[in-house]
C-alpha positions in Angstrom: -68.1 -6.5 14.2 -64.0 -5.6 14.7 -62.2 -5.2 17.7 -61.9 -1.3 15.7 -65.8 -0.8 15.9 -66.0 -1.7 19.4 -63.1 0.9 20.4 -64.7 3.5 18.1 -68.3 2.9 19.7 -66.6 3.8 23.0 -64.9 6.9 21.7 -68.0 8.0 19.7 -70.2 7.8 23.3 -67.3 9.7 24.8 -68.8 13.5 24.3 -72.7 12.1 25.1 -71.9 10.7 28.3 -69.7 13.5 30.0 -72.5 15.8 28.5 -75.0 13.4 30.3 -73.0 13.6 33.4 -73.1 17.4 33.0 -76.9 17.7 32.6 -77.7 14.8 35.2 -75.5 16.7 37.7 -76.3 20.0 36.8 -72.5 20.8 36.8 -71.5 23.3 34.6 -68.8 24.0 36.4 -64.9 25.1 34.4 -63.6 21.9 35.4 -66.4 20.0 34.0 -66.1 22.1 30.5 -62.3 21.4 30.4 -62.6 17.8 31.0 -65.5 17.6 28.2 -63.1 19.6 25.7 -59.9 17.3 26.3 -61.1 13.9 26.5 -63.9 15.0 23.7 -60.8 16.2 21.5 -58.8 13.0 22.0 -61.8 10.8 21.2 -62.5 12.7 17.9 -58.9 12.6 17.1 -59.1 8.8 17.4 -61.7 8.6 15.4 -60.7 10.9 12.6 -57.1 8.5 12.8 -59.1 5.1 12.5 -60.7 6.8 9.3 -57.4 8.1 7.5 -54.5 5.9 9.1 -56.3 3.1 11.1 -54.2 0.4 13.2 -54.3 -3.0 11.4 -54.4 -4.6 14.6 -57.7 -3.6 15.3 -59.2 -5.4 11.8 -59.6 -8.5 14.1 -63.0 -10.0 13.9 -64.8 -10.7 17.6 -68.3 -12.1 18.3 -70.4 -9.7 19.9 -70.2 -11.0 23.2 -66.5 -11.3 23.2 -66.2 -7.4 22.0 -68.6 -6.4 24.7 -67.1 -8.1 27.5 -63.7 -7.9 26.5 -63.3 -4.7 24.6 -66.1 -2.1 25.2 -66.4 -2.7 28.8 -63.0 -2.6 30.1 -62.7 0.7 27.9 -66.1 1.7 29.6 -63.7 2.1 32.9 -62.5 5.3 31.6 -65.6 6.6 32.2 -65.1 6.8 35.8 -62.9 9.9 35.8 -65.7 11.8 34.2 -68.2 10.3 36.5 -66.0 10.9 39.8 -65.2 14.7 38.7 -68.6 16.1 37.7 -70.5 14.0 40.3 -68.4 15.3 43.1 -68.2 18.8 41.5 -64.6 18.7 42.0 -62.5 22.0 42.2 -58.9 21.8 40.6 -56.4 24.3 42.0 -55.1 26.6 39.3 -51.8 24.7 39.1 -53.5 21.4 38.8 -55.0 22.9 35.1 -51.3 23.7 34.1 -50.3 20.0 34.5 -53.1 18.1 33.1 -53.1 20.6 29.8 -49.5 19.9 29.9 -49.8 16.2 30.1 -52.7 16.2 27.8 -50.9 18.2 25.0 -47.7 16.7 25.2 -49.9 13.2 25.0 -51.9 13.8 21.8 -48.5 14.7 20.2 -46.8 11.7 21.0 -49.8 9.3 20.5 -50.9 10.8 17.0 -47.9 11.8 15.8 -46.0 8.6 16.3 -48.8 6.4 15.0 -49.1 8.6 11.7 -45.0 8.4 11.1 -45.3 4.7 12.0 -48.0 4.0 9.3 -46.8 6.3 6.2 -43.1 5.1 7.0 -44.2 1.4 6.4 -46.2 2.2 3.4 -43.2 3.3 1.8 -40.6 0.7 3.1 -40.6 -2.7 5.6 -38.3 -2.7 8.9 -37.3 -1.2 11.5 -38.3 2.7 12.1 -35.3 4.3 13.7 -35.3 7.9 13.7 -38.0 10.2 14.5 -40.3 9.8 17.7 -38.8 6.3 17.4 -35.3 7.4 17.8 -35.2 7.0 21.9 -38.3 4.6 22.8 -40.0 2.1 21.1 -43.1 2.8 21.7 -44.0 6.7 21.9 -47.8 5.8 20.9 -48.2 4.2 24.2 -46.5 7.0 26.2 -48.2 9.5 24.5 -51.5 7.3 25.9 -50.3 7.0 29.0 -49.7 11.0 29.4 -53.1 11.5 28.2 -55.1 9.3 30.6 -52.7 10.5 33.7 -54.0 13.8 32.9 -58.1 12.7 32.8 -57.2 10.6 36.1 -55.9 14.1 37.4 -58.7 16.0 37.0 -60.9 13.8 39.0 -58.6 14.2 42.1 -59.5 10.4 42.7 -57.4 7.1 42.8 -59.9 5.1 41.2 -59.0 6.3 37.4 -55.5 5.6 38.3 -56.0 1.9 39.3 -58.0 1.6 35.6 -55.1 3.0 33.8 -52.8 0.8 35.9 -54.7 -2.3 34.7 -54.7 -1.2 30.9 -50.9 -0.4 31.2 -49.9 -3.9 32.9 -52.4 -6.0 31.5 -52.8 -4.6 27.9 -49.8 -1.7 27.0 -46.9 -3.8 28.5 -47.9 -7.2 27.0 -48.2 -5.6 23.6 -44.7 -3.7 23.8 -43.0 -7.1 24.8 -44.8 -8.8 22.0 -43.8 -5.9 19.2 -40.2 -6.6 20.5 -40.4 -10.2 19.8 -41.8 -9.5 16.6 -39.2 -6.9 15.7 -35.9 -9.2 17.2 -35.7 -10.6 13.8 -34.7 -7.6 12.1 -31.3 -6.6 11.3 -30.0 -3.9 13.6 -32.6 -4.6 16.1 -30.4 -5.6 19.0 -28.6 -2.1 18.4 -31.7 -0.4 18.3 -33.2 -1.9 21.8 -29.6 -0.7 23.1 -30.1 3.0 22.8 -34.2 3.0 23.1 -36.2 2.6 26.2 -39.3 0.3 25.6 -41.6 3.1 26.8 -39.9 6.2 28.6 -37.2 7.4 26.3 -33.2 6.8 26.8 -31.5 10.0 26.8 -28.1 8.9 27.9 -25.6 7.0 25.1 -25.1 3.4 25.3 -21.7 1.2 24.3 -22.3 -0.3 21.0 -24.1 -4.0 21.0 -23.0 -6.9 18.9 -25.7 -8.1 16.5 -26.1 -11.6 16.9 -25.8 -14.2 13.8 -28.4 -15.0 11.3 -29.1 -17.8 9.8 -28.7 -17.4 5.9 -31.7 -16.0 4.3 -33.0 -14.5 7.4 -32.4 -10.8 6.6 -34.8 -11.0 2.9 -37.5 -13.0 5.5 -37.2 -9.7 7.6 -37.1 -7.3 5.0 -40.6 -8.7 3.7 -42.5 -8.8 6.9 -45.9 -7.2 6.6 -47.0 -4.1 7.8 -49.1 -5.8 10.5 -46.2 -6.8 12.4 -44.8 -3.3 13.0 -47.8 -2.1 14.7 -47.4 -1.0 18.2 
């Protein structure tokens, strides 16, 4: 099985798990249904994305025991938020619904639109993507995911889902973003691009021009021929 298979399994189980929790605790509240709607929608969109413009990083094959222990079970930590929400019969103040829906919608936009931009742009040409959602941040997709999971954590009104998200951000997201920067550093213009963008949060204020480091002869050609996989965030 590939890494993507374990992730897709987790996503496919989100709606059944939440419905199971609602049935077990007989919690049919507005809060439970809103959570079901947003987390279920996010998971369905992920499955559609993987079927239409999947992330090539997730094609790597993994033995079952590694996939379960190091991919599926860590992802299952995201089931904690609906468990805490539903089992504790949490009642949210109206303003928190507004914050949750704002973060979720912004996150879905950033995550899936930037993934689509990256996928289809790299199918046409290799190299840096410096426009669109990538014009101010080098990782709009990860920023979108953070917004989405902060929305889920807020609905639980508990600190534990924030701890799970922090583990993912600092144990996986940051590592991948830094690795991506190292990969992209061989492309012409990367120093200027990095200077005017944020690693995660968009850089708004203008910056001074940055001189490009000297490159060995032929390095530009090598960069232009780098495969799409190198560009994945």
